N, CA, C and O atoms as CSV, one atom per row, in Angstrom:
chain,resi,resn,atom,element,x,y,z
A,1,MET,N,N,-27.400,12.089,-6.032
A,1,MET,CA,C,-26.096,12.544,-5.424
A,1,MET,C,C,-25.263,13.235,-6.507
A,1,MET,O,O,-25.240,12.859,-7.679
A,2,SER,N,N,-24.593,14.257,-6.027
A,2,SER,CA,C,-23.705,15.018,-6.992
A,2,SER,C,C,-22.315,15.085,-6.370
A,2,SER,O,O,-22.117,14.934,-5.164
A,3,LEU,N,N,-21.376,15.321,-7.267
A,3,LEU,CA,C,-19.952,15.515,-6.693
A,3,LEU,C,C,-19.569,16.955,-6.679
A,3,LEU,O,O,-20.047,17.799,-7.436
A,4,SER,N,N,-18.665,17.175,-5.756
A,4,SER,CA,C,-18.133,18.573,-5.725
A,4,SER,C,C,-16.636,18.548,-5.454
A,4,SER,O,O,-16.077,17.476,-5.225
A,5,SER,N,N,-16.020,19.618,-5.474
A,5,SER,CA,C,-14.560,19.758,-5.102
A,5,SER,C,C,-14.216,19.174,-3.815
A,5,SER,O,O,-13.062,18.795,-3.619
A,6,ASN,N,N,-15.153,19.061,-2.882
A,6,ASN,CA,C,-14.903,18.525,-1.533
A,6,ASN,C,C,-14.625,16.965,-1.660
A,6,ASN,O,O,-14.012,16.367,-0.776
A,7,ASP,N,N,-15.072,16.379,-2.721
A,7,ASP,CA,C,-14.931,14.907,-2.953
A,7,ASP,C,C,-13.502,14.568,-3.531
A,7,ASP,O,O,-13.111,13.402,-3.577
A,8,ILE,N,N,-12.787,15.557,-3.943
A,8,ILE,CA,C,-11.424,15.315,-4.458
A,8,ILE,C,C,-10.415,15.011,-3.340
A,8,ILE,O,O,-10.377,15.671,-2.301
A,9,ILE,N,N,-9.591,13.967,-3.610
A,9,ILE,CA,C,-8.581,13.553,-2.613
A,9,ILE,C,C,-7.275,13.915,-3.218
A,9,ILE,O,O,-6.900,13.390,-4.266
A,10,ASP,N,N,-6.559,14.823,-2.566
A,10,ASP,CA,C,-5.273,15.322,-2.990
A,10,ASP,C,C,-4.170,14.359,-2.374
A,10,ASP,O,O,-3.884,14.474,-1.183
A,11,LEU,N,N,-3.610,13.504,-3.095
A,11,LEU,CA,C,-2.663,12.523,-2.600
A,11,LEU,C,C,-1.404,13.184,-1.964
A,11,LEU,O,O,-0.916,12.806,-0.899
A,12,GLY,N,N,-0.934,14.191,-2.710
A,12,GLY,CA,C,0.277,14.897,-2.175
A,12,GLY,C,C,0.060,15.570,-0.882
A,12,GLY,O,O,0.911,15.481,0.004
A,13,THR,N,N,-1.055,16.255,-0.717
A,13,THR,CA,C,-1.388,16.845,0.545
A,13,THR,C,C,-1.581,15.877,1.627
A,13,THR,O,O,-1.104,16.115,2.736
A,14,ARG,N,N,-2.273,14.753,1.384
A,14,ARG,CA,C,-2.414,13.724,2.362
A,14,ARG,C,C,-1.122,13.078,2.799
A,14,ARG,O,O,-0.939,12.754,3.972
A,15,ALA,N,N,-0.212,12.889,1.830
A,15,ALA,CA,C,1.062,12.258,2.150
A,15,ALA,C,C,1.965,13.304,2.901
A,15,ALA,O,O,2.760,12.881,3.741
A,16,ALA,N,N,1.885,14.581,2.651
A,16,ALA,CA,C,2.687,15.505,3.189
A,16,ALA,C,C,2.512,15.651,4.720
A,16,ALA,O,O,3.438,16.009,5.448
A,17,HIS,N,N,1.269,15.353,5.167
A,17,HIS,CA,C,0.957,15.479,6.564
A,17,HIS,C,C,1.350,14.369,7.459
A,17,HIS,O,O,1.208,14.449,8.679
A,18,VAL,N,N,1.863,13.294,6.840
A,18,VAL,CA,C,2.298,12.065,7.571
A,18,VAL,C,C,3.649,12.280,8.152
A,18,VAL,O,O,4.569,12.591,7.395
A,19,THR,N,N,3.856,12.140,9.450
A,19,THR,CA,C,5.138,12.278,10.123
A,19,THR,C,C,5.622,10.970,10.798
A,19,THR,O,O,6.758,10.881,11.265
A,20,GLU,N,N,4.706,9.939,10.835
A,20,GLU,CA,C,5.138,8.668,11.437
A,20,GLU,C,C,6.096,7.923,10.556
A,20,GLU,O,O,6.299,8.245,9.385
A,21,HIS,N,N,6.674,6.925,11.153
A,21,HIS,CA,C,7.577,6.018,10.336
A,21,HIS,C,C,6.714,5.126,9.414
A,21,HIS,O,O,7.196,4.752,8.345
A,22,TYR,N,N,5.497,4.779,9.763
A,22,TYR,CA,C,4.668,4.015,9.005
A,22,TYR,C,C,3.158,4.478,9.258
A,22,TYR,O,O,2.703,4.565,10.398
A,23,ALA,N,N,2.467,4.748,8.187
A,23,ALA,CA,C,1.103,5.117,8.297
A,23,ALA,C,C,0.309,4.426,7.183
A,23,ALA,O,O,0.806,4.384,6.057
A,24,ASN,N,N,-0.853,3.900,7.414
A,24,ASN,CA,C,-1.692,3.326,6.439
A,24,ASN,C,C,-3.117,3.629,6.796
A,24,ASN,O,O,-3.608,3.252,7.860
A,25,PHE,N,N,-3.786,4.329,5.877
A,25,PHE,CA,C,-5.163,4.798,6.138
A,25,PHE,C,C,-6.037,4.758,4.912
A,25,PHE,O,O,-5.551,4.859,3.785
A,26,ALA,N,N,-7.286,4.613,5.124
A,26,ALA,CA,C,-8.259,4.505,4.001
A,26,ALA,C,C,-8.467,5.887,3.443
A,26,ALA,O,O,-8.580,6.873,4.170
A,27,LEU,N,N,-8.515,5.928,2.109
A,27,LEU,CA,C,-8.817,7.157,1.357
A,27,LEU,C,C,-10.291,7.143,0.802
A,27,LEU,O,O,-10.995,8.151,0.743
A,28,SER,N,N,-10.681,5.866,0.397
A,28,SER,CA,C,-12.049,5.739,-0.192
A,28,SER,C,C,-12.434,4.241,-0.218
A,28,SER,O,O,-11.579,3.364,-0.095
A,29,GLU,N,N,-13.704,3.989,-0.375
A,29,GLU,CA,C,-14.140,2.600,-0.569
A,29,GLU,C,C,-14.868,2.594,-1.965
A,29,GLU,O,O,-15.587,3.503,-2.378
A,30,VAL,N,N,-14.572,1.436,-2.618
A,30,VAL,CA,C,-15.141,1.202,-3.933
A,30,VAL,C,C,-15.791,-0.176,-3.921
A,30,VAL,O,O,-15.094,-1.190,-3.881
A,31,ASN,N,N,-17.142,-0.221,-3.957
A,31,ASN,CA,C,-17.818,-1.524,-3.830
A,31,ASN,C,C,-17.346,-2.280,-2.651
A,31,ASN,O,O,-17.561,-1.796,-1.539
A,32,ASP,N,N,-16.728,-3.407,-2.760
A,32,ASP,CA,C,-16.342,-4.180,-1.569
A,32,ASP,C,C,-14.829,-4.065,-1.279
A,32,ASP,O,O,-14.274,-4.867,-0.528
A,33,HIS,N,N,-14.151,-3.024,-1.906
A,33,HIS,CA,C,-12.796,-2.834,-1.726
A,33,HIS,C,C,-12.493,-1.444,-1.082
A,33,HIS,O,O,-13.304,-0.518,-1.100
A,34,VAL,N,N,-11.264,-1.379,-0.515
A,34,VAL,CA,C,-10.881,-0.088,0.087
A,34,VAL,C,C,-9.604,0.363,-0.650
A,34,VAL,O,O,-8.761,-0.445,-1.039
A,35,VAL,N,N,-9.506,1.682,-0.820
A,35,VAL,CA,C,-8.293,2.258,-1.406
A,35,VAL,C,C,-7.601,2.961,-0.197
A,35,VAL,O,O,-8.177,3.821,0.469
A,36,ARG,N,N,-6.350,2.546,0.037
A,36,ARG,CA,C,-5.569,3.068,1.154
A,36,ARG,C,C,-4.324,3.777,0.663
A,36,ARG,O,O,-3.851,3.537,-0.448
A,37,MET,N,N,-3.808,4.638,1.490
A,37,MET,CA,C,-2.455,5.227,1.300
A,37,MET,C,C,-1.585,4.679,2.387
A,37,MET,O,O,-1.933,4.614,3.566
A,38,GLY,N,N,-0.405,4.280,1.902
A,38,GLY,CA,C,0.662,3.809,2.868
A,38,GLY,C,C,1.817,4.765,2.704
A,38,GLY,O,O,2.233,5.056,1.583
A,39,VAL,N,N,2.335,5.253,3.804
A,39,VAL,CA,C,3.503,6.139,3.775
A,39,VAL,C,C,4.471,5.452,4.766
A,39,VAL,O,O,4.152,5.226,5.933
A,40,MET,N,N,5.711,5.125,4.215
A,40,MET,CA,C,6.632,4.285,5.047
A,40,MET,C,C,8.004,4.861,4.944
A,40,MET,O,O,8.427,5.326,3.886
A,41,THR,N,N,8.716,4.827,6.079
A,41,THR,CA,C,10.159,5.107,6.150
A,41,THR,C,C,10.874,3.934,6.803
A,41,THR,O,O,12.065,3.996,7.110
A,42,GLU,N,N,10.118,2.867,7.004
A,42,GLU,CA,C,10.746,1.639,7.566
A,42,GLU,C,C,9.990,0.426,7.031
A,42,GLU,O,O,8.890,0.550,6.492
A,43,ASP,N,N,10.582,-0.715,7.185
A,43,ASP,CA,C,10.026,-1.960,6.631
A,43,ASP,C,C,8.668,-2.373,7.334
A,43,ASP,O,O,8.430,-2.210,8.530
A,44,PHE,N,N,7.872,-2.897,6.460
A,44,PHE,CA,C,6.652,-3.554,7.082
A,44,PHE,C,C,6.977,-5.041,7.290
A,44,PHE,O,O,7.898,-5.574,6.670
A,45,TYR,N,N,6.250,-5.667,8.122
A,45,TYR,CA,C,6.581,-7.099,8.439
A,45,TYR,C,C,6.104,-8.055,7.369
A,45,TYR,O,O,5.232,-7.728,6.564
A,46,TRP,N,N,6.711,-9.287,7.372
A,46,TRP,CA,C,6.316,-10.328,6.469
A,46,TRP,C,C,4.860,-10.782,6.822
A,46,TRP,O,O,4.510,-10.913,7.995
A,47,HIS,N,N,4.076,-11.002,5.826
A,47,HIS,CA,C,2.650,-11.358,5.962
A,47,HIS,C,C,2.134,-11.957,4.722
A,47,HIS,O,O,2.829,-12.054,3.711
A,48,TYR,N,N,0.885,-12.369,4.801
A,48,TYR,CA,C,0.133,-12.810,3.596
A,48,TYR,C,C,-1.390,-12.494,3.873
A,48,TYR,O,O,-1.792,-12.153,4.984
A,49,HIS,N,N,-2.154,-12.630,2.829
A,49,HIS,CA,C,-3.596,-12.352,2.968
A,49,HIS,C,C,-4.324,-13.516,2.410
A,49,HIS,O,O,-4.282,-13.731,1.199
A,50,PRO,N,N,-5.027,-14.322,3.264
A,50,PRO,CA,C,-5.661,-15.552,2.729
A,50,PRO,C,C,-6.900,-15.300,1.906
A,50,PRO,O,O,-7.317,-16.195,1.171
A,51,ASN,N,N,-7.503,-14.155,1.983
A,51,ASN,CA,C,-8.772,-13.870,1.314
A,51,ASN,C,C,-8.798,-12.668,0.321
A,51,ASN,O,O,-9.868,-12.208,-0.078
A,52,SER,N,N,-7.632,-12.191,-0.051
A,52,SER,CA,C,-7.641,-10.981,-0.851
A,52,SER,C,C,-6.337,-10.826,-1.606
A,52,SER,O,O,-5.277,-11.051,-1.022
A,53,ASP,N,N,-6.364,-10.443,-2.907
A,53,ASP,CA,C,-5.187,-9.915,-3.574
A,53,ASP,C,C,-4.975,-8.575,-3.014
A,53,ASP,O,O,-5.841,-7.984,-2.368
A,54,GLU,N,N,-3.752,-8.082,-3.284
A,54,GLU,CA,C,-3.378,-6.722,-2.832
A,54,GLU,C,C,-2.635,-6.018,-3.923
A,54,GLU,O,O,-1.605,-6.508,-4.384
A,55,THR,N,N,-3.149,-4.831,-4.369
A,55,THR,CA,C,-2.477,-4.105,-5.489
A,55,THR,C,C,-1.803,-2.878,-4.861
A,55,THR,O,O,-2.347,-2.202,-3.988
A,56,PHE,N,N,-0.608,-2.640,-5.351
A,56,PHE,CA,C,0.232,-1.499,-4.904
A,56,PHE,C,C,0.552,-0.632,-6.122
A,56,PHE,O,O,0.982,-1.126,-7.163
A,57,LEU,N,N,0.322,0.717,-5.957
A,57,LEU,CA,C,0.598,1.689,-6.901
A,57,LEU,C,C,1.545,2.712,-6.265
A,57,LEU,O,O,1.134,3.380,-5.316
A,58,VAL,N,N,2.801,2.874,-6.739
A,58,VAL,CA,C,3.726,3.748,-6.098
A,58,VAL,C,C,3.461,5.173,-6.614
A,58,VAL,O,O,3.312,5.453,-7.804
A,59,VAL,N,N,3.418,6.058,-5.571
A,59,VAL,CA,C,3.109,7.479,-5.845
A,59,VAL,C,C,4.389,8.357,-5.704
A,59,VAL,O,O,4.603,9.333,-6.424
A,60,GLU,N,N,5.224,7.928,-4.715
A,60,GLU,CA,C,6.384,8.729,-4.339
A,60,GLU,C,C,7.469,7.787,-3.895
A,60,GLU,O,O,7.153,6.777,-3.266
A,61,GLY,N,N,8.734,8.049,-4.181
A,61,GLY,CA,C,9.867,7.223,-3.816
A,61,GLY,C,C,9.904,5.870,-4.475
A,61,GLY,O,O,9.224,5.650,-5.477
A,62,THR,N,N,10.672,4.974,-3.940
A,62,THR,CA,C,10.845,3.649,-4.498
A,62,THR,C,C,10.320,2.566,-3.445
A,62,THR,O,O,10.702,2.591,-2.275
A,63,LEU,N,N,9.460,1.654,-3.909
A,63,LEU,CA,C,8.993,0.624,-3.096
A,63,LEU,C,C,9.685,-0.678,-3.466
A,63,LEU,O,O,9.754,-1.050,-4.637
A,64,LEU,N,N,10.210,-1.383,-2.422
A,64,LEU,CA,C,10.791,-2.734,-2.540
A,64,LEU,C,C,9.708,-3.672,-2.080
A,64,LEU,O,O,9.144,-3.494,-1.000
A,65,LEU,N,N,9.412,-4.659,-2.877
A,65,LEU,CA,C,8.423,-5.717,-2.585
A,65,LEU,C,C,9.161,-6.991,-2.579
A,65,LEU,O,O,9.584,-7.494,-3.621
A,66,ASP,N,N,9.331,-7.555,-1.332
A,66,ASP,CA,C,10.006,-8.843,-1.197
A,66,ASP,C,C,8.988,-10.000,-1.141
A,66,ASP,O,O,8.000,-9.948,-0.408
A,67,THR,N,N,9.252,-10.987,-1.898
A,67,THR,CA,C,8.496,-12.248,-1.889
A,67,THR,C,C,9.537,-13.358,-1.600
A,67,THR,O,O,10.730,-13.059,-1.535
A,68,ASP,N,N,9.143,-14.543,-1.437
A,68,ASP,CA,C,10.108,-15.648,-1.190
A,68,ASP,C,C,11.086,-15.706,-2.381
A,68,ASP,O,O,10.691,-16.047,-3.496
A,69,GLY,N,N,12.296,-15.387,-2.148
A,69,GLY,CA,C,13.321,-15.585,-3.135
A,69,GLY,C,C,13.589,-14.431,-4.158
A,69,GLY,O,O,14.442,-14.544,-5.039
A,70,GLN,N,N,12.830,-13.340,-3.998
A,70,GLN,CA,C,13.081,-12.227,-4.920
A,70,GLN,C,C,12.600,-10.878,-4.349
A,70,GLN,O,O,11.704,-10.817,-3.507
A,71,THR,N,N,13.222,-9.828,-4.834
A,71,THR,CA,C,12.822,-8.480,-4.462
A,71,THR,C,C,12.595,-7.713,-5.774
A,71,THR,O,O,13.440,-7.662,-6.668
A,72,LEU,N,N,11.370,-7.112,-5.824
A,72,LEU,CA,C,10.958,-6.340,-6.981
A,72,LEU,C,C,11.021,-4.873,-6.594
A,72,LEU,O,O,10.652,-4.508,-5.477
A,73,GLU,N,N,11.494,-4.010,-7.527
A,73,GLU,CA,C,11.628,-2.619,-7.248
A,73,GLU,C,C,10.657,-1.802,-8.126
A,73,GLU,O,O,10.687,-1.876,-9.355
A,74,LEU,N,N,9.821,-1.046,-7.468
A,74,LEU,CA,C,8.788,-0.336,-8.173
A,74,LEU,C,C,9.006,1.182,-7.978
A,74,LEU,O,O,9.260,1.672,-6.878
A,75,GLN,N,N,8.894,1.852,-9.057
A,75,GLN,CA,C,9.104,3.319,-9.223
A,75,GLN,C,C,7.733,4.048,-9.221
A,75,GLN,O,O,6.695,3.407,-9.387
A,76,PRO,N,N,7.734,5.385,-9.032
A,76,PRO,CA,C,6.470,6.053,-9.085
A,76,PRO,C,C,5.784,5.874,-10.490
A,76,PRO,O,O,6.394,5.991,-11.553
A,77,GLY,N,N,4.457,5.578,-10.376
A,77,GLY,CA,C,3.722,5.288,-11.590
A,77,GLY,C,C,3.673,3.817,-11.899
A,77,GLY,O,O,2.960,3.440,-12.829
A,78,GLN,N,N,4.370,2.959,-11.197
A,78,GLN,CA,C,4.364,1.551,-11.464
A,78,GLN,C,C,3.437,0.806,-10.457
A,78,GLN,O,O,3.292,1.232,-9.312
A,79,MET,N,N,2.845,-0.257,-10.885
A,79,MET,CA,C,1.830,-0.986,-10.083
A,79,MET,C,C,2.013,-2.429,-10.205
A,79,MET,O,O,2.474,-2.903,-11.244
A,80,ILE,N,N,1.666,-3.198,-9.159
A,80,ILE,CA,C,1.784,-4.610,-9.108
A,80,ILE,C,C,0.649,-5.160,-8.228
A,80,ILE,O,O,0.205,-4.492,-7.295
A,81,THR,N,N,0.186,-6.376,-8.531
A,81,THR,CA,C,-0.749,-6.991,-7.685
A,81,THR,C,C,-0.187,-8.353,-7.133
A,81,THR,O,O,0.245,-9.240,-7.869
A,82,VAL,N,N,-0.235,-8.426,-5.788
A,82,VAL,CA,C,0.251,-9.656,-5.081
A,82,VAL,C,C,-0.999,-10.545,-4.891
A,82,VAL,O,O,-1.950,-10.168,-4.205
A,83,PRO,N,N,-0.966,-11.677,-5.491
A,83,PRO,CA,C,-2.095,-12.708,-5.274
A,83,PRO,C,C,-2.249,-13.094,-3.825
A,83,PRO,O,O,-1.280,-13.110,-3.065
A,84,LYS,N,N,-3.457,-13.401,-3.450
A,84,LYS,CA,C,-3.696,-13.882,-2.117
A,84,LYS,C,C,-2.805,-15.060,-1.837
A,84,LYS,O,O,-2.399,-15.789,-2.742
A,85,ASN,N,N,-2.503,-15.237,-0.553
A,85,ASN,CA,C,-1.683,-16.421,-0.047
A,85,ASN,C,C,-0.212,-16.342,-0.421
A,85,ASN,O,O,0.539,-17.277,-0.143
A,86,ILE,N,N,0.217,-15.263,-1.038
A,86,ILE,CA,C,1.704,-15.074,-1.328
A,86,ILE,C,C,2.336,-14.301,-0.149
A,86,ILE,O,O,1.984,-13.152,0.120
A,87,PRO,N,N,3.288,-14.974,0.552
A,87,PRO,CA,C,4.035,-14.153,1.606
A,87,PRO,C,C,4.803,-13.075,0.959
A,87,PRO,O,O,5.436,-13.280,-0.078
A,88,HIS,N,N,4.760,-11.882,1.573
A,88,HIS,CA,C,5.457,-10.710,1.092
A,88,HIS,C,C,5.701,-9.714,2.225
A,88,HIS,O,O,5.178,-9.842,3.332
A,89,ARG,N,N,6.521,-8.720,1.893
A,89,ARG,CA,C,6.662,-7.564,2.695
A,89,ARG,C,C,7.058,-6.399,1.816
A,89,ARG,O,O,7.605,-6.580,0.728
A,90,THR,N,N,6.775,-5.196,2.300
A,90,THR,CA,C,7.099,-3.965,1.564
A,90,THR,C,C,8.075,-3.172,2.405
A,90,THR,O,O,8.090,-3.196,3.635
A,91,ARG,N,N,8.907,-2.451,1.619
A,91,ARG,CA,C,9.870,-1.553,2.413
A,91,ARG,C,C,10.278,-0.394,1.461
A,91,ARG,O,O,10.302,-0.568,0.242
A,92,PRO,N,N,10.575,0.707,2.000
A,92,PRO,CA,C,11.078,1.884,1.173
A,92,PRO,C,C,12.575,1.714,0.834
A,92,PRO,O,O,13.366,1.158,1.596
A,93,LYS,N,N,12.883,2.205,-0.297
A,93,LYS,CA,C,14.331,2.254,-0.695
A,93,LYS,C,C,14.698,3.756,-0.685
A,93,LYS,O,O,14.068,4.580,-1.348
A,94,GLY,N,N,15.740,4.065,0.097
A,94,GLY,CA,C,16.238,5.424,-0.007
A,94,GLY,C,C,15.356,6.401,0.871
A,94,GLY,O,O,15.244,7.570,0.502
A,95,GLY,N,N,14.790,6.005,1.907
A,95,GLY,CA,C,14.114,6.910,2.802
A,95,GLY,C,C,12.638,6.768,2.928
A,95,GLY,O,O,12.146,6.251,3.931
A,96,ARG,N,N,11.892,7.227,1.903
A,96,ARG,CA,C,10.360,7.148,2.111
A,96,ARG,C,C,9.738,6.742,0.821
A,96,ARG,O,O,10.216,7.022,-0.278
A,97,SER,N,N,8.607,6.043,1.026
A,97,SER,CA,C,7.818,5.581,-0.068
A,97,SER,C,C,6.359,5.801,0.222
A,97,SER,O,O,5.877,5.492,1.312
A,98,VAL,N,N,5.651,6.336,-0.758
A,98,VAL,CA,C,4.211,6.526,-0.619
A,98,VAL,C,C,3.462,5.721,-1.664
A,98,VAL,O,O,3.733,5.833,-2.859
A,99,ASN,N,N,2.547,4.932,-1.223
A,99,ASN,CA,C,1.915,3.976,-2.096
A,99,ASN,C,C,0.359,3.950,-1.949
A,99,ASN,O,O,-0.155,4.205,-0.860
A,100,ILE,N,N,-0.339,3.661,-2.979
A,100,ILE,CA,C,-1.694,3.397,-2.905
A,100,ILE,C,C,-1.943,1.892,-2.911
A,100,ILE,O,O,-1.359,1.216,-3.759
A,101,THR,N,N,-2.727,1.338,-2.074
A,101,THR,CA,C,-3.116,-0.031,-2.087
A,101,THR,C,C,-4.600,-0.225,-2.229
A,101,THR,O,O,-5.404,0.535,-1.690
A,102,ILE,N,N,-4.944,-1.238,-2.951
A,102,ILE,CA,C,-6.320,-1.588,-3.189
A,102,ILE,C,C,-6.501,-2.992,-2.781
A,102,ILE,O,O,-5.759,-3.866,-3.227
A,103,GLU,N,N,-7.542,-3.271,-1.878
A,103,GLU,CA,C,-7.673,-4.566,-1.364
A,103,GLU,C,C,-9.116,-4.736,-0.883
A,103,GLU,O,O,-9.830,-3.744,-0.739
A,104,LEU,N,N,-9.531,-5.896,-0.648
A,104,LEU,CA,C,-10.847,-6.276,-0.157
A,104,LEU,C,C,-10.985,-5.517,1.236
A,104,LEU,O,O,-10.077,-5.499,2.067
A,105,THR,N,N,-12.175,-4.915,1.398
A,105,THR,CA,C,-12.316,-4.186,2.700
A,105,THR,C,C,-12.252,-5.143,3.908
A,105,THR,O,O,-11.805,-4.747,4.985
A,106,ALA,N,N,-12.676,-6.342,3.739
A,106,ALA,CA,C,-12.643,-7.365,4.878
A,106,ALA,C,C,-11.360,-8.221,4.750
A,106,ALA,O,O,-11.367,-9.370,5.192
A,107,MET,N,N,-10.283,-7.714,4.173
A,107,MET,CA,C,-9.038,-8.471,3.998
A,107,MET,C,C,-8.464,-8.896,5.332
A,107,MET,O,O,-8.507,-8.136,6.300
A,108,GLN,N,N,-7.949,-10.055,5.390
A,108,GLN,CA,C,-7.347,-10.622,6.591
A,108,GLN,C,C,-5.777,-10.560,6.353
A,108,GLN,O,O,-5.283,-10.915,5.283
A,109,THR,N,N,-5.055,-10.105,7.378
A,109,THR,CA,C,-3.651,-10.169,7.332
A,109,THR,C,C,-3.044,-11.072,8.315
A,109,THR,O,O,-3.275,-10.931,9.515
A,110,VAL,N,N,-2.216,-12.069,7.822
A,110,VAL,CA,C,-1.592,-13.015,8.742
A,110,VAL,C,C,-0.121,-12.763,8.796
A,110,VAL,O,O,0.595,-12.915,7.807
A,111,ARG,N,N,0.343,-12.358,10.018
A,111,ARG,CA,C,1.768,-12.033,10.162
A,111,ARG,C,C,2.642,-13.301,10.204
A,111,ARG,O,O,2.258,-14.299,10.814
A,112,ILE,N,N,3.842,-13.256,9.541
A,112,ILE,CA,C,4.720,-14.343,9.516
A,112,ILE,C,C,5.986,-14.002,10.253
A,112,ILE,O,O,6.644,-13.023,9.899
A,113,GLU,N,N,6.367,-14.775,11.279
A,113,GLU,CA,C,7.575,-14.530,12.000
A,113,GLU,C,C,8.766,-15.146,11.280
A,113,GLU,O,O,8.805,-16.343,10.996
A,114,ARG,N,N,9.723,-14.292,11.000
A,114,ARG,CA,C,10.985,-14.758,10.291
A,114,ARG,C,C,12.171,-14.555,11.092
A,114,ARG,O,O,13.274,-14.883,10.655
């Protein structure tokens, strides 16, 4: 197998085409993990993942990561990993946030009503 320019994923172009308030889609799979792009202009719901950590890498805008009792603010180029079983939610600050997430392909998401 060989690689070509068709295998290049342009994050800016992919993000520019999103017009929904929230979009989350797979970009690539690596072994048993998936690399996703999340584009958000509104809050995501509180949840946790019982079987996978979740890594966030901010590409555009500011991402707020809420956990019980604290809010962390991530800027473009910053990354954080949320361990499995930690309740959290993500939300954009100031309009729009574009993020790369890396997680187990078979990750389970459990919604928490608050």
